[in-house]
Backbone as CSV, one residue per row, in Angstrom:
resi,resn,N_x,N_y,N_z,CA_x,CA_y,CA_z,C_x,C_y,C_z
1,MET,-46.641,68.771,-198.477,-46.808,68.304,-197.107,-45.540,68.500,-196.297
2,LYS,-44.391,68.281,-196.961,-43.125,68.453,-196.249,-42.934,69.904,-195.843
3,VAL,-43.332,70.823,-196.757,-43.199,72.246,-196.451,-44.053,72.611,-195.251
4,LYS,-45.286,72.101,-195.226,-46.158,72.374,-194.093,-45.589,71.812,-192.800
5,GLY,-45.001,70.616,-192.889,-44.403,70.009,-191.713,-43.289,70.861,-191.142
6,TRP,-42.418,71.362,-192.015,-41.332,72.236,-191.563,-41.877,73.541,-190.991
7,LEU,-42.950,74.053,-191.599,-43.540,75.294,-191.121,-44.105,75.127,-189.718
8,TYR,-44.825,74.036,-189.480,-45.370,73.782,-188.154,-44.258,73.611,-187.126
9,CYS,-43.188,72.944,-187.537,-42.051,72.741,-186.629,-41.417,74.072,-186.263
10,PHE,-41.254,74.952,-187.275,-40.670,76.274,-187.033,-41.543,77.094,-186.089
11,MET,-42.858,77.055,-186.331,-43.779,77.821,-185.477,-43.745,77.326,-184.039
12,PHE,-43.648,76.012,-183.848,-43.583,75.451,-182.506,-42.306,75.881,-181.797
13,LEU,-41.166,75.812,-182.510,-39.887,76.200,-181.903,-39.858,77.690,-181.585
14,PHE,-40.445,78.512,-182.485,-40.477,79.953,-182.258,-41.298,80.276,-181.019
15,SER,-42.456,79.616,-180.888,-43.311,79.833,-179.726,-42.609,79.421,-178.444
16,ALA,-41.910,78.280,-178.481,-41.207,77.783,-177.298,-40.105,78.742,-176.875
17,LEU,-39.353,79.266,-177.859,-38.259,80.190,-177.546,-38.817,81.508,-177.017
18,THR,-39.941,81.961,-177.588,-40.534,83.231,-177.182,-40.964,83.207,-175.727
19,HIS,-41.475,82.055,-175.265,-42.025,81.960,-173.918,-41.093,81.269,-172.932
20,ALA,-39.853,80.986,-173.366,-38.930,80.258,-172.506,-38.523,81.068,-171.282
21,ASP,-38.534,82.399,-171.398,-38.062,83.240,-170.295,-39.198,83.686,-169.374
22,LEU,-40.393,83.144,-169.548,-41.508,83.518,-168.683,-41.336,82.906,-167.294
23,ASP,-41.637,83.703,-166.276,-41.573,83.226,-164.896,-42.804,82.358,-164.624
24,PRO,-42.614,81.068,-164.314,-43.769,80.192,-164.089,-44.619,80.618,-162.896
25,ALA,-44.076,81.471,-162.022,-44.852,81.949,-160.877,-46.035,82.816,-161.303
26,TYR,-46.014,83.312,-162.557,-47.102,84.145,-163.049,-48.174,83.350,-163.794
27,GLU,-48.038,82.035,-163.792,-49.065,81.179,-164.366,-50.249,81.118,-163.397
28,GLY,-51.451,81.327,-163.884,-52.597,81.276,-162.991,-53.875,81.723,-163.657
29,VAL,-54.923,81.838,-162.853,-56.216,82.341,-163.315,-56.271,83.834,-162.981
30,HIS,-56.329,84.659,-164.000,-56.219,86.107,-163.825,-57.562,86.769,-164.142
31,GLY,-58.365,86.961,-163.094,-59.669,87.588,-163.262,-59.548,89.022,-163.729
32,MET,-60.543,89.485,-164.490,-60.498,90.828,-165.062,-61.866,91.486,-165.078
33,LEU,-61.849,92.794,-164.899,-63.017,93.633,-165.111,-63.103,93.955,-166.599
34,VAL,-64.318,93.968,-167.142,-64.522,94.332,-168.545,-65.389,95.586,-168.603
35,PHE,-65.000,96.555,-169.445,-65.761,97.790,-169.580,-65.675,98.296,-171.012
36,THR,-66.554,99.233,-171.345,-66.588,99.782,-172.700,-66.323,101.282,-172.683
37,HIS,-65.843,101.772,-173.822,-65.812,103.203,-174.092,-66.040,103.377,-175.582
38,GLU,-67.080,104.152,-175.931,-67.491,104.261,-177.330,-67.704,102.844,-177.889
39,SER,-67.028,102.509,-178.991,-67.183,101.170,-179.570,-66.092,100.208,-179.118
40,GLY,-65.240,100.654,-178.193,-64.126,99.827,-177.738,-64.468,99.024,-176.503
41,LEU,-63.867,97.847,-176.408,-64.043,96.962,-175.258,-62.682,96.741,-174.608
42,TYR,-62.641,96.816,-173.278,-61.370,96.768,-172.560,-61.464,95.817,-171.361
43,ALA,-60.316,95.292,-170.968,-60.226,94.423,-169.792,-59.133,94.944,-168.881
44,SER,-59.445,94.991,-167.582,-58.470,95.426,-166.581,-58.213,94.279,-165.611
45,HIS,-56.961,93.871,-165.520,-56.568,92.796,-164.606,-56.881,93.197,-163.171
46,MET,-57.433,92.254,-162.391,-57.734,92.504,-160.983,-56.481,92.194,-160.162
47,PRO,-55.767,93.221,-159.706,-54.456,93.005,-159.101,-54.497,92.710,-157.607
48,MET,-53.387,92.148,-157.143,-53.119,91.954,-155.721,-51.652,92.311,-155.493
49,HIS,-51.219,92.260,-154.240,-49.847,92.668,-153.948,-48.802,91.592,-154.257
50,MET,-49.209,90.349,-154.343,-48.256,89.257,-154.499,-48.405,88.578,-155.857
51,LYS,-47.319,87.884,-156.280,-47.401,87.069,-157.486,-48.494,86.027,-157.306
52,PRO,-49.200,85.673,-158.372,-48.992,86.064,-159.772,-49.845,87.249,-160.217
53,HIS,-50.293,88.076,-159.274,-51.246,89.133,-159.629,-50.723,90.537,-159.346
54,ASP,-49.423,90.710,-159.127,-48.876,92.004,-158.714,-48.580,92.939,-159.886
55,ALA,-49.561,93.106,-160.768,-49.400,93.997,-161.911,-50.753,94.613,-162.264
56,GLN,-50.717,95.894,-162.585,-51.901,96.591,-163.084,-51.796,96.621,-164.604
57,ILE,-52.767,96.052,-165.281,-52.726,95.915,-166.734,-54.104,96.207,-167.303
58,ILE,-54.148,97.025,-168.335,-55.375,97.281,-169.069,-55.117,97.000,-170.540
59,TYR,-56.017,96.256,-171.155,-55.875,95.847,-172.563,-57.150,96.172,-173.338
60,LYS,-56.983,96.528,-174.596,-58.108,96.521,-175.518,-58.320,95.077,-175.948
61,ILE,-59.576,94.627,-175.961,-59.853,93.239,-176.291,-60.909,93.154,-177.391
62,SER,-60.934,91.985,-178.027,-61.934,91.694,-179.057,-62.615,90.386,-178.688
63,PRO,-63.927,90.395,-178.468,-64.622,89.183,-178.049,-64.999,88.315,-179.244
64,GLY,-65.116,87.016,-178.980,-65.574,86.107,-180.017,-67.068,86.182,-180.238
65,ASP,-67.774,86.895,-179.360,-69.220,87.045,-179.469,-69.571,88.458,-179.023
66,PRO,-70.373,89.203,-179.812,-70.725,90.584,-179.435,-71.508,90.677,-178.137
67,PHE,-71.980,89.552,-177.637,-72.703,89.534,-176.363,-71.901,90.210,-175.259
68,LEU,-70.589,89.992,-175.235,-69.753,90.543,-174.163,-69.751,92.065,-174.201
69,PHE,-69.657,92.635,-175.390,-69.655,94.104,-175.494,-70.947,94.686,-174.944
70,PHE,-72.092,94.154,-175.367,-73.375,94.721,-174.964,-73.653,94.486,-173.478
71,LEU,-73.179,93.353,-172.957,-73.336,93.105,-171.524,-72.529,94.120,-170.722
72,ALA,-71.265,94.333,-171.107,-70.399,95.281,-170.394,-70.910,96.714,-170.530
73,LYS,-71.533,97.021,-171.647,-72.053,98.368,-171.871,-73.236,98.671,-170.967
74,ASP,-74.062,97.665,-170.707,-75.314,97.892,-169.987,-75.248,97.567,-168.492
75,ALA,-74.396,96.630,-168.098,-74.355,96.172,-166.710,-73.421,97.030,-165.868
76,ASP,-73.663,97.053,-164.563,-72.811,97.819,-163.648,-71.434,97.186,-163.480
77,LEU,-71.377,95.856,-163.449,-70.113,95.170,-163.245,-70.102,93.858,-164.027
78,VAL,-69.127,93.706,-164.901,-68.930,92.475,-165.661,-67.474,92.036,-165.485
79,THR,-67.278,90.787,-165.142,-65.925,90.251,-164.991,-65.775,88.998,-165.834
80,ILE,-64.529,88.674,-166.147,-64.236,87.444,-166.871,-63.212,86.626,-166.097
81,LYS,-63.348,85.320,-166.220,-62.413,84.381,-165.619,-61.741,83.618,-166.759
82,PRO,-60.549,84.044,-167.155,-59.873,83.369,-168.272,-59.331,82.002,-167.863
83,GLU,-59.079,81.175,-168.866,-58.352,79.940,-168.624,-56.947,80.282,-168.139
84,THR,-56.288,79.330,-167.532,-54.950,79.564,-166.987,-53.973,80.016,-168.079
85,PHE,-53.214,81.084,-167.793,-52.153,81.527,-168.693,-51.127,82.305,-167.879
86,ASN,-49.998,82.599,-168.488,-48.928,83.321,-167.810,-49.125,84.826,-168.009
87,LEU,-49.312,85.550,-166.904,-49.607,86.981,-166.982,-48.475,87.782,-167.604
88,GLN,-47.260,87.267,-167.561,-46.147,87.999,-168.156,-46.316,88.201,-169.657
89,ARG,-47.132,87.391,-170.287,-47.396,87.586,-171.716,-48.100,88.926,-171.949
90,LEU,-49.000,89.292,-171.045,-49.649,90.596,-171.152,-48.742,91.716,-170.641
91,MET,-47.919,91.424,-169.651,-46.944,92.411,-169.186,-46.029,92.840,-170.334
92,GLN,-45.684,91.888,-171.184,-44.774,92.151,-172.301,-45.487,92.714,-173.520
93,GLY,-46.794,92.898,-173.411,-47.542,93.511,-174.504,-47.898,92.578,-175.637
94,GLU,-47.926,91.277,-175.378,-48.241,90.317,-176.426,-49.711,90.370,-176.823
95,LYS,-49.979,89.934,-178.041,-51.341,89.650,-178.464,-51.640,88.220,-178.050
96,LEU,-52.765,88.013,-177.393,-53.067,86.720,-176.790,-54.543,86.396,-176.966
97,THR,-54.834,85.161,-177.326,-56.217,84.693,-177.404,-56.432,83.625,-176.337
98,ALA,-57.511,83.766,-175.582,-57.807,82.821,-174.501,-59.310,82.633,-174.397
99,LYS,-59.705,81.519,-173.827,-61.120,81.276,-173.557,-61.438,81.756,-172.150
100,VAL,-62.602,82.399,-172.016,-62.975,82.995,-170.734,-64.427,82.646,-170.404
101,ASP,-64.713,82.607,-169.105,-66.089,82.546,-168.623,-66.513,83.961,-168.250
102,VAL,-67.722,84.333,-168.637,-68.209,85.699,-168.459,-69.237,85.736,-167.328
103,TYR,-69.068,86.683,-166.414,-69.959,86.805,-165.256,-70.544,88.209,-165.177
104,MET,-71.817,88.303,-164.816,-72.390,89.577,-164.405,-72.166,89.693,-162.906
105,GLY,-71.368,90.672,-162.501,-70.922,90.754,-161.124,-69.511,90.202,-161.002
106,HIS,-69.034,90.113,-159.776,-67.672,89.629,-159.500,-67.657,88.103,-159.561
107,PHE,-66.769,87.549,-160.372,-66.765,86.101,-160.606,-66.431,85.286,-159.350
108,GLU,-65.805,85.910,-158.350,-65.473,85.203,-157.113,-66.417,85.541,-155.959
109,ARG,-67.356,86.450,-156.182,-68.220,86.905,-155.090,-69.691,86.878,-155.489
110,GLY,-70.130,85.744,-155.935,-71.547,85.570,-156.220,-72.002,86.058,-157.570
111,GLY,-71.062,86.363,-158.480,-71.453,86.790,-159.817,-72.191,85.687,-160.563
112,ALA,-73.073,86.080,-161.474,-73.886,85.122,-162.228,-73.204,84.785,-163.552
113,LEU,-72.928,83.519,-163.766,-72.293,83.070,-165.007,-73.235,83.314,-166.183
114,GLN,-72.729,84.014,-167.202,-73.543,84.353,-168.363,-73.136,83.603,-169.630
115,TYR,-71.873,83.254,-169.725,-71.345,82.658,-170.966,-70.088,81.874,-170.612
116,GLU,-69.991,80.658,-171.094,-68.826,79.821,-170.829,-67.941,79.705,-172.062
117,GLN,-66.631,79.714,-171.806,-65.623,79.423,-172.837,-65.761,80.306,-174.081
118,MET,-65.953,81.594,-173.858,-65.934,82.543,-174.977,-64.493,82.838,-175.369
119,GLU,-64.207,82.867,-176.630,-62.860,83.197,-177.077,-62.691,84.717,-177.108
120,VAL,-61.667,85.196,-176.430,-61.387,86.628,-176.366,-59.932,86.856,-176.767
121,THR,-59.699,87.859,-177.594,-58.341,88.209,-178.005,-57.910,89.500,-177.330
122,PHE,-56.780,89.450,-176.658,-56.169,90.632,-176.050,-55.326,91.300,-177.128
123,LEU,-55.800,92.446,-177.605,-55.225,93.047,-178.804,-54.060,93.991,-178.530
124,GLU,-54.259,94.903,-177.579,-53.287,95.992,-177.408,-53.210,96.432,-175.956
125,GLN,-51.995,96.490,-175.428,-51.790,96.950,-174.053,-51.978,98.464,-173.990
126,LYS,-52.842,98.903,-173.063,-53.083,100.329,-172.870,-52.408,100.868,-171.613
127,TYR,-52.167,99.990,-170.656,-51.561,100.429,-169.395,-50.889,99.236,-168.736
128,PHE,-49.717,99.500,-168.166,-49.009,98.446,-167.425,-48.185,99.096,-166.326
129,ARG,-48.314,98.559,-165.121,-47.527,99.033,-163.985,-47.368,97.897,-162.986
130,MET,-46.132,97.618,-162.594,-45.887,96.638,-161.549,-46.162,97.266,-160.186
131,ILE,-46.716,96.474,-159.293,-46.948,96.923,-157.918,-45.681,96.660,-157.117
132,GLU,-45.128,97.697,-156.533,-43.866,97.559,-155.816,-44.056,96.714,-154.555
133,PRO,-43.084,95.827,-154.289,-43.203,94.935,-153.126,-42.875,95.639,-151.815
134,GLN,-43.750,96.529,-151.403,-43.536,97.245,-150.155,-44.710,96.972,-149.229
135,SER,-44.479,97.066,-147.940,-45.533,96.731,-146.982,-46.123,97.948,-146.288
136,GLU,-45.440,99.086,-146.342,-45.913,100.274,-145.643,-47.040,100.951,-146.429
137,PRO,-48.133,101.312,-145.766,-49.223,101.999,-146.468,-48.804,103.404,-146.884
138,SER,-49.439,103.914,-147.925,-49.145,105.255,-148.409,-50.404,106.108,-148.354
139,THR,-50.266,107.331,-147.828,-51.409,108.251,-147.791,-51.418,109.175,-149.011
140,LEU,-50.345,109.123,-149.814,-50.273,109.918,-151.039,-50.980,109.148,-152.152
141,GLN,-52.055,109.718,-152.664,-52.835,109.053,-153.703,-52.457,109.637,-155.065
142,VAL,-52.045,108.750,-155.978,-51.594,109.176,-157.307,-52.408,108.439,-158.359
143,TYR,-52.911,109.191,-159.333,-53.692,108.615,-160.434,-52.962,108.838,-161.753
144,ASP,-52.824,107.791,-162.524,-52.260,107.896,-163.865,-53.379,108.135,-164.873
145,GLU,-53.066,108.904,-165.903,-54.022,109.119,-166.989,-53.702,108.162,-168.123
146,VAL,-54.697,107.431,-168.577,-54.523,106.417,-169.618,-55.356,106.802,-170.827
147,GLU,-54.732,106.743,-172.003,-55.441,107.060,-173.238,-56.065,105.802,-173.825
148,LEU,-57.347,105.900,-174.141,-58.064,104.835,-174.816,-58.264,105.232,-176.284
149,ASP,-58.912,104.391,-177.047,-59.151,104.711,-178.451,-60.187,105.825,-178.584
150,ARG,-60.166,106.501,-179.742,-61.116,107.553,-180.086,-61.136,108.685,-179.064
151,GLY,-59.956,109.028,-178.573,-59.837,110.148,-177.643,-60.298,109.869,-176.239
152,GLY,-60.598,108.612,-175.931,-61.038,108.264,-174.586,-59.915,108.377,-173.572
153,ARG,-60.277,108.674,-172.331,-59.302,108.804,-171.259,-59.858,108.192,-169.996
154,MET,-58.971,107.689,-169.162,-59.388,107.173,-167.869,-58.300,107.435,-166.842
155,LEU,-58.694,107.406,-165.572,-57.761,107.554,-164.464,-57.618,106.215,-163.767
156,VAL,-56.375,105.867,-163.450,-56.055,104.604,-162.782,-55.234,104.910,-161.540
157,HIS,-55.725,104.475,-160.391,-54.991,104.703,-159.152,-53.752,103.821,-159.091
158,GLN,-52.619,104.429,-158.726,-51.387,103.668,-158.520,-51.475,102.924,-157.188
159,ILE,-51.569,101.606,-157.250,-51.628,100.798,-156.032,-50.274,100.849,-155.347
160,GLN,-50.287,101.191,-154.054,-49.043,101.355,-153.313,-48.892,100.257,-152.262
161,GLY,-48.554,100.662,-151.028,-48.304,99.687,-149.965,-49.582,99.032,-149.474
162,ILE,-49.448,98.257,-148.435,-50.574,97.522,-147.856,-51.088,98.276,-146.617
163,PRO,-52.408,98.627,-146.565,-53.432,98.362,-147.575,-53.461,99.428,-148.666
164,SER,-54.155,99.097,-149.767,-54.349,100.053,-150.855,-55.669,99.727,-151.540
165,TYR,-55.874,100.252,-152.732,-57.138,100.025,-153.419,-56.944,100.163,-154.927
166,ASP,-57.798,99.481,-155.665,-57.834,99.571,-157.122,-58.996,100.492,-157.485
167,HIS,-58.733,101.500,-158.311,-59.766,102.477,-158.645,-59.623,102.881,-160.106
168,LEU,-60.684,102.675,-160.888,-60.701,102.993,-162.310,-61.855,103.939,-162.595
169,ILE,-61.569,105.013,-163.343,-62.578,106.045,-163.617,-62.458,106.501,-165.063
170,LEU,-63.556,106.480,-165.812,-63.586,107.103,-167.127,-63.785,108.603,-166.963
171,VAL,-63.044,109.407,-167.740,-63.225,110.859,-167.723,-63.556,111.314,-169.141
172,PHE,-64.379,112.340,-169.247,-64.956,112.707,-170.545,-64.542,114.079,-171.049
173,GLU,-63.707,114.788,-170.304,-63.264,116.104,-170.735,-61.743,116.148,-170.731
174,ASN,-61.184,116.659,-171.788,-59.733,116.705,-171.917,-59.201,117.981,-171.266
175,ILE,-59.207,117.982,-169.938,-58.741,119.146,-169.189,-57.707,118.690,-168.155
176,GLY,-56.793,119.593,-167.863,-55.803,119.281,-166.848,-56.435,119.319,-165.461
177,CYS,-55.974,118.447,-164.579,-56.543,118.419,-163.229,-55.523,117.832,-162.259
178,VAL,-55.781,118.016,-160.988,-54.890,117.505,-159.949,-55.115,116.000,-159.792
179,ARG,-54.084,115.222,-160.020,-54.194,113.766,-159.952,-53.290,113.176,-158.869
180,GLN,-52.812,114.023,-157.985,-51.950,113.568,-156.885,-52.262,114.393,-155.654
181,PHE,-52.568,113.729,-154.544,-52.920,114.464,-153.330,-52.742,113.555,-152.120
182,ASP,-52.373,114.159,-151.004,-52.210,113.433,-149.744,-53.443,113.698,-148.891
183,VAL,-54.122,112.617,-148.517,-55.372,112.768,-147.764,-55.258,112.236,-146.336
184,GLY,-54.059,111.823,-145.937,-53.842,111.397,-144.567,-54.316,109.997,-144.246
185,GLN,-54.788,109.257,-145.251,-55.207,107.874,-145.031,-54.912,107.045,-146.282
186,ALA,-54.685,105.752,-146.067,-54.273,104.887,-147.171,-55.424,104.472,-148.066
187,VAL,-56.611,104.302,-147.481,-57.769,103.825,-148.256,-58.966,104.725,-147.974
188,PRO,-59.047,105.859,-148.659,-60.201,106.748,-148.474,-61.464,106.139,-149.095
189,ARG,-62.612,106.647,-148.684,-63.865,106.226,-149.297,-63.926,106.699,-150.753
190,GLU,-64.621,105.928,-151.588,-64.672,106.282,-153.010,-65.320,107.646,-153.224
191,ALA,-66.380,107.951,-152.493,-67.056,109.237,-152.667,-66.110,110.401,-152.374
192,PHE,-65.263,110.233,-151.358,-64.283,111.262,-151.019,-63.291,111.451,-152.167
193,LEU,-62.841,110.336,-152.760,-61.885,110.399,-153.866,-62.493,111.066,-155.099
194,ILE,-63.731,110.715,-155.398,-64.403,111.327,-156.543,-64.510,112.832,-156.345
195,ASN,-64.778,113.245,-155.128,-64.859,114.678,-154.831,-63.512,115.362,-155.044
196,ARG,-62.429,114.716,-154.615,-61.095,115.307,-154.792,-60.691,115.373,-156.263
197,LEU,-61.238,114.480,-157.068,-60.908,114.444,-158.497,-61.902,115.231,-159.343
198,SER,-62.784,115.986,-158.711,-63.858,116.670,-159.433,-63.349,117.693,-160.440
199,THR,-62.115,118.184,-160.246,-61.555,119.140,-161.205,-61.235,118.489,-162.549
200,CYS,-61.308,117.173,-162.609,-61.054,116.459,-163.869,-62.272,116.480,-164.786
201,GLY,-63.389,117.071,-164.328,-64.576,117.176,-165.157,-65.514,115.999,-164.959
202,SER,-66.446,115.845,-165.905,-67.427,114.766,-165.803,-66.739,113.419,-165.896
203,MET,-67.226,112.466,-165.135,-66.561,111.178,-165.049,-67.549,110.066,-164.749
204,LYS,-67.101,108.842,-164.956,-67.899,107.653,-164.641,-67.025,106.659,-163.888
205,PRO,-67.238,106.488,-162.586,-66.477,105.479,-161.848,-66.796,104.077,-162.380
206,LEU,-65.759,103.292,-162.602,-65.921,101.948,-163.134,-65.743,100.862,-162.074
207,TYR,-64.789,101.074,-161.172,-64.421,99.983,-160.267,-63.672,100.553,-159.079
208,TYR,-64.042,100.096,-157.883,-63.351,100.486,-156.659,-63.258,99.232,-155.800
209,GLU,-62.028,98.760,-155.559,-61.813,97.486,-154.870,-60.805,97.653,-153.753
210,THR,-61.178,97.201,-152.555,-60.275,97.265,-151.412,-59.945,95.887,-150.837
211,GLN,-60.874,94.951,-150.959,-60.729,93.658,-150.289,-59.487,92.890,-150.737
212,ASP,-59.224,92.864,-152.050,-58.080,92.098,-152.553,-56.756,92.746,-152.214
213,LEU,-56.793,93.999,-151.731,-55.558,94.741,-151.481,-55.415,95.144,-150.016
214,ALA,-56.200,94.485,-149.165,-56.166,94.803,-147.739,-54.969,94.198,-147.035
215,GLY,-54.409,93.119,-147.605,-53.244,92.487,-147.015,-53.544,91.560,-145.871
216,ASN,-54.798,91.206,-145.670,-55.170,90.300,-144.573,-55.054,88.839,-144.993
């Protein structure tokens, strides 16, 4: 019993020291889009320009119930609302387990609650980028290529000044393509963007969001 007591004490102190340098401004409710590729399940943080949401993050996740995988595979839009946690833990690439509420649709815009308090583990960081604190809009559109498991690939728009947009696209062909172009406007229509990215081959748009990044 004494050994166990010392072990618990050590684990508590280690956890406290590990998280002592976290910025409390990043504590909050961090909504996420959930999507699938092959047998993998992923979550993408829904970003904004200001703390605590000024980071683009994509993680491979493992759900406590297979319901989440099949829902995300079949539905057009699935989001999760995790319990409060510090986003810097995901910025730093930590493995994290949290309870989440699962919604079909956008959890803040009329989405239908499907499952409460599901345990989800954030396993592996696939993409991370801080949004620069600038106010000027950018007409130069840049997409990063992100590698998923089993040869999967996706394009992620680099969110720039205000206004901007969040755009996630699965791509299915491993070919080089133009991922940077100036279109003379900060927030083009999604159909226009898909057309400009057509050289990337067959694709599946996952998410296109402007409202949270309008700066109003």
